[in-house]
Each structure stands twice: as C-alpha cells, then as structure tokens.
PAZA-439748 format. One line per 4 residues: for each residue x, y, z of C-alpha. Coordinates in Angstrom, 1 decimal, padded with zeros to 4 digits, always signed. Layout:
N
X:Y:Z ~ ...
This chain:
398
+010.6:-055.4:-045.8 ~ +008.4:-058.4:-045.1 ~ +007.0:-059.2:-041.7 ~ +005.5:-062.6:-041.1
+001.7:-063.0:-040.9 ~ +002.1:-064.7:-037.5 ~ +003.9:-061.8:-036.0 ~ +001.5:-059.3:-037.7
-001.6:-060.7:-036.2 ~ -000.2:-061.4:-032.7 ~ -001.5:-059.1:-030.0 ~ +001.1:-057.9:-027.5
+000.7:-058.9:-023.8 ~ -001.9:-056.6:-022.3 ~ -000.5:-057.3:-018.8 ~ +003.0:-056.3:-019.8
+001.6:-053.2:-021.6 ~ -000.2:-052.0:-018.5 ~ +002.9:-052.6:-016.3 ~ +005.0:-050.7:-018.8
+002.7:-047.7:-018.9 ~ +002.4:-047.7:-015.1 ~ +006.2:-047.8:-014.7 ~ +006.6:-044.9:-017.2
+004.1:-042.7:-015.2 ~ +005.9:-043.7:-012.0 ~ +009.2:-042.7:-013.5 ~ +007.7:-039.3:-014.2
+006.9:-038.9:-010.5 ~ +003.2:-039.9:-010.6 ~ +001.9:-041.8:-007.5 ~ +001.0:-044.9:-009.5
-000.5:-048.0:-007.8 ~ -000.4:-051.0:-010.1 ~ -002.7:-053.9:-009.8 ~ -001.6:-055.1:-013.2
+001.2:-057.6:-012.9 ~ +000.9:-061.1:-011.6 ~ +004.0:-060.7:-009.6 ~ +004.4:-061.1:-005.8
+006.1:-058.2:-004.1 ~ +008.0:-060.5:-001.7 ~ +011.7:-061.2:-002.0 ~ +012.8:-064.6:-003.2
+013.4:-067.2:-000.4 ~ +016.8:-066.9:+001.3 ~ +017.5:-070.5:+000.4 ~ +017.1:-069.6:-003.3
+019.6:-066.7:-002.9 ~ +022.1:-068.8:-001.0 ~ +022.1:-071.6:-003.6 ~ +022.5:-069.0:-006.5
+025.4:-067.3:-004.8 ~ +027.1:-070.6:-004.1 ~ +026.6:-071.7:-007.7 ~ +028.2:-068.4:-008.9
+031.2:-068.8:-006.6 ~ +031.7:-072.4:-007.7 ~ +031.6:-071.5:-011.4 ~ +028.3:-073.1:-012.3
+027.9:-070.8:-015.2 ~ +028.0:-073.1:-018.2 ~ +025.5:-075.1:-020.2 ~ +023.4:-077.6:-018.2
+021.6:-080.6:-019.6 ~ +018.9:-079.3:-022.0 ~ +016.1:-080.6:-019.8 ~ +017.6:-079.2:-016.6
+020.0:-079.9:-013.8 ~ +019.7:-083.5:-012.5 ~ +019.5:-082.2:-009.0 ~ +016.6:-079.9:-009.8
+014.7:-082.5:-011.7 ~ +015.1:-084.8:-008.7 ~ +013.8:-082.1:-006.4 ~ +010.8:-081.6:-008.7
+010.2:-085.4:-008.8 ~ +010.4:-085.5:-005.0 ~ +008.1:-082.6:-004.6 ~ +005.4:-084.2:-006.8
+005.9:-087.5:-004.9 ~ +005.4:-086.0:-001.5 ~ +002.7:-083.4:-002.3 ~ +000.6:-085.4:-004.8
+001.8:-089.0:-004.5 ~ +002.8:-089.1:-008.1 ~ +005.7:-091.0:-009.5 ~ +007.7:-089.5:-012.3
+011.1:-090.4:-013.7 ~ +013.8:-087.8:-014.5 ~ +013.2:-088.3:-018.2 ~ +009.6:-087.1:-017.8
+010.6:-083.8:-016.3 ~ +011.7:-080.8:-018.3 ~ +013.1:-077.7:-016.6 ~ +012.4:-074.6:-018.7
+013.0:-070.8:-018.7 ~ +009.6:-070.3:-017.0 ~ +006.2:-071.9:-017.3 ~ +005.3:-069.8:-020.4
+008.0:-071.2:-022.7 ~ +007.1:-074.7:-021.5 ~ +003.5:-074.1:-022.4 ~ +004.6:-073.0:-025.9
+006.9:-075.9:-026.3 ~ +004.1:-078.3:-025.3 ~ +001.7:-076.7:-027.8 ~ +004.4:-076.9:-030.5
+004.6:-080.6:-029.8 ~ +000.8:-081.1:-030.1 ~ -000.7:-078.5:-032.5 ~ -000.6:-078.5:-036.3
-002.1:-075.8:-038.5 ~ -005.8:-075.9:-038.3 ~ -005.9:-077.9:-035.1 ~ -008.0:-076.6:-032.2
-007.4:-076.4:-028.4 ~ -010.2:-075.9:-025.9 ~ -009.6:-072.8:-023.8 ~ -011.8:-071.8:-020.9
-012.4:-068.1:-020.7 ~ -011.6:-065.8:-018.9 ~ -008.2:-067.1:-019.9 ~ -004.6:-066.1:-019.3
-003.5:-063.7:-022.0 ~ -000.8:-065.9:-023.7 ~ -002.8:-069.1:-024.2 ~ -004.7:-067.9:-027.2
-001.7:-066.1:-028.7 ~ +000.5:-069.1:-028.4 ~ -002.1:-071.3:-030.1 ~ -002.4:-068.8:-032.9
+001.3:-068.6:-033.4 ~ +001.2:-072.2:-034.4 ~ -001.7:-071.5:-036.9 ~ -004.0:-073.3:-034.5
-007.4:-072.2:-033.3 ~ -008.7:-071.6:-029.9 ~ -012.1:-073.1:-029.1 ~ -013.4:-070.8:-026.4
-015.7:-072.0:-023.7 ~ -017.1:-069.1:-021.8 ~ -017.4:-069.6:-018.0 ~ -018.6:-066.2:-017.0
-022.1:-067.4:-016.8 ~ -021.3:-070.5:-014.8 ~ -019.4:-069.0:-011.9 ~ -016.1:-069.1:-013.8
-016.2:-073.0:-013.6 ~ -016.4:-074.9:-016.9 ~ -019.7:-076.5:-017.8 ~ -019.2:-080.0:-019.3
-022.1:-079.9:-021.6 ~ -020.9:-076.6:-023.1 ~ -017.3:-077.9:-023.3 ~ -018.6:-081.0:-025.2
-020.2:-078.8:-027.8 ~ -016.9:-077.0:-028.4 ~ -015.1:-080.1:-029.4 ~ -014.8:-080.9:-033.1
-012.8:-083.4:-035.2 ~ -010.0:-080.9:-035.3 ~ -009.7:-080.6:-031.5 ~ -006.4:-082.0:-030.1
-006.5:-080.9:-026.5 ~ -008.0:-079.1:-023.5 ~ -006.1:-076.4:-021.6 ~ -006.9:-076.3:-017.9
-005.7:-073.6:-015.5 ~ -006.6:-074.0:-011.8 ~ -006.3:-072.0:-009.6 ~ -007.2:-069.7:-012.4
-005.7:-066.6:-013.8 ~ -007.5:-064.2:-014.0 ~ -010.6:-065.3:-012.0 ~ -009.0:-067.0:-009.0
-011.5:-069.9:-009.5 ~ -010.4:-073.3:-008.2 ~ -011.9:-076.2:-010.0 ~ -013.5:-078.9:-007.9
-013.5:-082.6:-008.1 ~ -016.7:-083.0:-010.1 ~ -015.5:-080.5:-012.8 ~ -012.0:-082.1:-013.1
-013.4:-085.7:-013.3 ~ -015.9:-084.6:-016.0 ~ -013.2:-082.9:-018.1 ~ -010.9:-086.0:-017.7
-013.7:-088.3:-018.8 ~ -014.4:-086.1:-021.8 ~ -010.7:-086.1:-022.8 ~ -010.6:-089.9:-022.6
-013.8:-090.2:-024.6 ~ -012.6:-087.8:-027.3 ~ -009.0:-089.0:-027.2 ~ -007.6:-085.5:-026.4
-004.5:-084.2:-024.6 ~ -004.8:-082.2:-021.4 ~ -002.5:-079.4:-020.6 ~ -002.8:-078.8:-016.9
-001.4:-075.5:-015.8 ~ -001.2:-075.5:-012.0 ~ +001.3:-072.7:-011.5 ~ -000.8:-071.2:-008.7
-001.4:-074.6:-006.9 ~ +000.1:-073.4:-003.6 ~ -002.1:-070.3:-003.5 ~ -005.6:-071.3:-002.3
-007.6:-069.7:+000.5 ~ -010.3:-070.5:+003.0 ~ -011.7:-074.0:+002.5 ~ -010.5:-074.2:-001.1
-008.1:-077.0:-002.0 ~ -006.1:-077.5:-005.2 ~ -006.6:-080.9:-006.8 ~ -004.0:-082.3:-009.1
-005.7:-084.0:-012.0 ~ -003.4:-087.0:-012.1 ~ -003.8:-087.6:-008.4 ~ -007.6:-087.5:-008.9
-007.8:-089.4:-012.1 ~ -004.8:-091.6:-012.8 ~ -006.3:-092.9:-016.0 ~ -005.4:-089.6:-017.8
-001.7:-089.9:-016.9 ~ -000.8:-091.0:-020.5 ~ -002.4:-087.9:-022.0 ~ -001.7:-085.1:-019.5
+001.2:-082.6:-019.3 ~ +001.6:-080.8:-016.0 ~ +002.9:-077.3:-016.0 ~ +004.3:-075.6:-012.9
+007.2:-073.5:-011.6 ~ +008.7:-071.4:-008.8 ~ +007.5:-068.0:-010.1 ~ +004.3:-067.5:-008.2
+004.5:-069.5:-004.9 ~ +008.1:-068.8:-004.3 ~ +008.1:-065.1:-005.5 ~ +010.7:-065.9:-008.2
+009.2:-064.4:-011.3 ~ +012.5:-062.9:-012.5 ~ +014.5:-066.1:-012.2 ~ +012.4:-067.6:-015.0
+012.2:-071.3:-014.0 ~ +009.3:-073.6:-014.7 ~ +008.9:-077.3:-015.1 ~ +006.8:-079.7:-017.1
+006.0:-083.3:-016.2 ~ +004.8:-085.3:-019.1 ~ +004.3:-088.9:-020.5 ~ +007.3:-090.4:-022.2
+005.8:-090.1:-025.7 ~ +005.6:-086.3:-025.4 ~ +008.3:-085.4:-022.9 ~ +011.1:-086.1:-025.3
+009.4:-083.9:-028.0 ~ +009.0:-081.0:-025.5 ~ +012.6:-081.3:-024.5 ~ +013.8:-081.4:-028.1
+011.8:-078.3:-029.0 ~ +013.4:-076.6:-025.9 ~ +016.8:-077.6:-027.1 ~ +016.4:-075.7:-030.3
+014.8:-072.6:-028.6 ~ +016.8:-071.9:-025.4 ~ +019.3:-074.8:-025.1 ~ +018.6:-074.8:-021.4
+017.3:-072.5:-018.6 ~ +019.8:-070.2:-016.9 ~ +022.1:-072.4:-014.8 ~ +022.2:-070.0:-011.8
+018.5:-069.7:-011.8 ~ +018.1:-073.4:-011.8 ~ +020.3:-073.6:-008.7 ~ +018.2:-070.9:-007.1
+015.0:-072.9:-007.8 ~ +016.7:-076.0:-006.2 ~ +017.3:-073.9:-003.1 ~ +013.7:-072.8:-003.1
+012.3:-076.3:-003.4 ~ +014.7:-077.6:-000.7 ~ +014.5:-074.8:+001.8 ~ +011.6:-072.5:+000.9
+008.5:-074.2:+002.3 ~ +008.2:-071.9:+005.3 ~ +008.4:-068.9:+003.0 ~ +005.6:-070.3:+000.8
+003.4:-070.7:+003.8 ~ +004.1:-067.2:+005.1 ~ +003.4:-065.7:+001.6 ~ +000.2:-067.6:+001.2
-001.1:-066.3:+004.6 ~ -000.3:-062.8:+003.6 ~ -002.0:-063.2:+000.2 ~ -005.1:-064.4:+002.1
-005.1:-061.3:+004.2 ~ -004.7:-059.1:+001.2 ~ -007.5:-060.9:-000.6 ~ -009.8:-060.1:+002.3
-008.8:-056.4:+002.2 ~ -009.5:-056.1:-001.5 ~ -012.8:-058.0:-001.4 ~ -014.1:-056.0:+001.6
-013.3:-052.8:-000.2 ~ -014.8:-053.9:-003.6 ~ -018.0:-055.0:-001.9 ~ -018.7:-051.4:-000.9
-018.3:-049.9:-004.4 ~ -021.0:-049.0:-006.9 ~ -021.6:-050.3:-010.5 ~ -019.4:-053.5:-010.2
-019.9:-057.2:-009.4 ~ -017.4:-060.0:-008.8 ~ -017.1:-063.6:-007.5 ~ -014.9:-064.0:-004.5
-011.8:-065.8:-005.7 ~ -010.5:-069.0:-004.0 ~ -007.0:-069.0:-005.3 ~ -004.1:-067.3:-007.2
-003.9:-063.5:-006.4 ~ -006.5:-061.8:-008.6 ~ -010.0:-060.5:-008.4 ~ -011.9:-060.4:-011.7
-014.4:-057.5:-011.6 ~ -017.4:-057.1:-013.8 ~ -017.7:-053.5:-014.9 ~ -020.3:-053.9:-017.7
-022.7:-051.6:-015.9 ~ -020.3:-048.7:-016.6 ~ -020.0:-049.4:-020.4 ~ -021.7:-046.6:-022.2
-021.4:-044.3:-019.2 ~ -019.1:-041.3:-018.9 ~ -016.3:-040.1:-016.7 ~ -015.6:-036.4:-016.8
-017.5:-036.2:-020.1 ~ -015.5:-039.0:-021.6 ~ -017.5:-042.0:-022.8 ~ -016.5:-045.4:-021.6
-016.9:-047.6:-024.6 ~ -015.3:-050.7:-023.2 ~ -013.0:-052.1:-020.5 ~ -009.9:-050.6:-022.3
-011.4:-047.1:-021.9 ~ -012.3:-047.8:-018.3 ~ -008.7:-048.9:-017.5 ~ -007.2:-045.9:-019.4
-009.4:-043.4:-017.6 ~ -008.7:-045.0:-014.2 ~ -004.9:-044.9:-014.8 ~ -004.9:-041.3:-016.1
-007.2:-039.9:-013.4 ~ -006.4:-041.9:-010.3 ~ -003.1:-043.4:-011.3 ~ -004.4:-046.9:-010.6
-003.4:-049.6:-013.1 ~ -005.6:-052.6:-013.9 ~ -005.7:-055.0:-016.9 ~ -008.7:-054.9:-019.3
-010.8:-058.1:-019.3 ~ -010.7:-058.2:-023.1 ~ -007.1:-059.4:-022.8 ~ -008.5:-062.5:-021.1
-011.2:-063.1:-023.7 ~ -013.7:-061.6:-021.3 ~ -014.7:-058.0:-022.3 ~ -016.5:-055.9:-019.8
-014.3:-056.9:-016.9 ~ -011.0:-055.8:-015.3 ~ -008.4:-057.9:-013.5 ~ -007.0:-056.6:-010.2
-003.9:-058.3:-008.7 ~ -003.6:-058.2:-004.9 ~ +000.1:-059.0:-005.0 ~ +000.8:-055.6:-003.4
+001.3:-054.4:+000.1 ~ -001.8:-053.9:+002.4 ~ -001.1:-050.2:+002.3 ~ -001.1:-050.0:-001.5
-004.3:-052.1:-001.7 ~ -006.2:-049.9:+000.7 ~ -005.0:-046.7:-001.0 ~ -005.7:-048.1:-004.5
-009.2:-049.3:-003.5 ~ -010.0:-045.8:-002.2 ~ -009.0:-044.4:-005.6 ~ -011.0:-046.9:-007.5
-014.0:-046.2:-005.3 ~ -013.6:-042.5:-006.0 ~ -013.4:-043.2:-009.7 ~ -016.5:-045.3:-009.8
-018.5:-042.6:-007.8 ~ -017.7:-040.1:-010.6 ~ -019.0:-042.3:-013.4 ~ -022.4:-041.2:-014.8
-024.2:-044.4:-015.9 ~ -025.9:-044.5:-019.3
C-alpha cells in the first residue's frame, strides 16, 4: 500500500517522543523527571474554567463561526489594542485549534512547492516540518554563534529569489532569547527591501524576565503591517495547552485565505475551549502575572544549578521557559562504557540512567545541544538538576 512521500520524509515531533517515553517509564514506576514538554504545570485560570462550565450548561456545543466566536475575536482585538496599541478588525482575526495549526494554515497560504522560508535556528521543531510538508524549503540561519540572536548580514545571504518569507519567534523556543529593537528593525527593513512576508510567532510574549521586554514587531515598525502575520494564543501564558486555542492576526489580503484553509481542515476550534479562552482573556491577568513570577524563580533555580556543572555551556535565557544547553564537549566521550555519539545518545543515556528527560538539540536544528524546560515545580527542578550533575560527573571526556 502506498504512503505519500510527504508523510514518509516527515520526522515525528521529538518533543512529543521524549514526553511519551518519559510517561511510559513513569507508568512503570520509574521516578522520572521530565524537562521535555513545553507545558506549564499550573492549572488553567479559574475564569477559564468558569466560562467553559457555563458554556456547557448553556448548550454552547455546536459549530461556531469558522474564524471563531465573535466574543473571543473581540477579546483578542481588545487585548492587542490595550497591550500593543494595535488596531485590528474582527475580519483580520482567526481563532484556531492552537497556534500550531494556525502556523500551518499561514504557511499553506504563502508557500508553493520550491519556495523558501527563512528560519532562525535553533528553531522550534515544527517549523521545518510544516514547510517541508508543503514541498517548500527551509533557509536556515544559524544563530548559535551570535548569542542566539539573528545576524542581519547572515540573514541577507540566506535570501534567494525563491524566498517568500521570514519566520520570527521571540521570545524564542528553544533558546529563551528575546529579540531586541535593533534586530527586529533590521529584519523588518530586510523584509520590505526583499518584498517578503513575516510570520511573527509571539506565543511566549508574556513570559520575559529581568530587564527583558517583549517587543511586538508591528508596534515597533508599523510599515510592515501589510506583510506580517502575528501568531499567539492562550497555551503558554495562561497554562491552557490542552484547550488548544490560538489566534492569528493578519492583513486583509491573507486573513481570508488563512480562514478558508482552516474551514477545510478543522471547521472551527472547539466551542467550549473558545469560551474558556474568553474567560482567560477577560479574567486571567492576575494568574498570568503570578505564573510569570514563578517561572522567573524557577529559571534562577535551574541556571544556578547548571552553572555549577562540568562539560556544558549555556546562555542565560530572557524569556519563554527553556534553557538551551551546549553539550558538545561530551560528544565522543563515554558514559559507563557507552560512547556518546550525539545529543540523541546523551538524552537517551540521561533518561535511562537518571530518569531525567530532555529534548535533543538536533530536533531544533542545533545538534550538540539539549533543551531543558523549567515548567516544573521547584522541587522537581532541584532534584532533576542533581541527577543531571551526577550524570555529567560520570562522563569520561574524549
């Protein structure tokens, strides 16, 4: 029986694979600590739960408008108006079943076979796979040598006549980097010069720490409003990953296309989840602030611990909830007689020996690294860091 070439060449999500293996070990009674999933361990805001329960009681269990509940689109419009001083109309806002489907629907609307999209690596696992599903090509710009911040000169060299867009993710998954004003202005100028679309994924925009501040590209450079699609949602900041609600805000000429693609793929996002998202946006601000403060404390715990460990290096993240750790010194070394040939071997040995789950950097187009999420309790972070330290101490370097 035939299987499509697209499906055959697609790599499964490494993040989900790590989580699945960790859960399997845990189900067998192993004391697993997982730093794999990008998922807060907090409960969803009470306002979200109340709105969902009310919607169920009132029978709000039918199709909604394909682009989302009018009330939720208005809440998103109001949020962007008050937070970023941006004015969108309801027709420019698409509510989707998570940010991930909206990213794919956006790419479907922009990418033809052979087209290229600039992606800054380390990059979230699904960007490259979604581009490839459309028979497009990723133009990778490596940022590991520039502090995980894109260099404009290098980015310019990656652009060819087949390039249709640039994908920006700030605060960044997996590095936690937050792009500053200079970087964003330069990318915006380059997009205008080369007549490119910008996909601006700001799903972690509420999660910045210390002196770092998230800058919305359209607030900073209004001139790119006609070529920029914003991607956001309630999953990360509101601890609502399982509700699967995201939103895209786009220029008129592309918003309708994204909405039409969604209509053929999912019809609409879950009605009850949309009402829950409305409750979060209306009543969950205090919950967001509380969670961000706790994430900041957890970041400090993890960074303090990592700073005492041998064989690794890392840049202190400014946002999201990940630390991206350079383990290249351990490659070629051995653990209990087992050769570590790459980041995959490192993560496998760490999970099997210390029951600590991490995601290989190769999944983020950055081999020789691992991603650690600090979306765990303080107790788990401290215990997990002790185990990682013990693991590193037992590695014999080449």
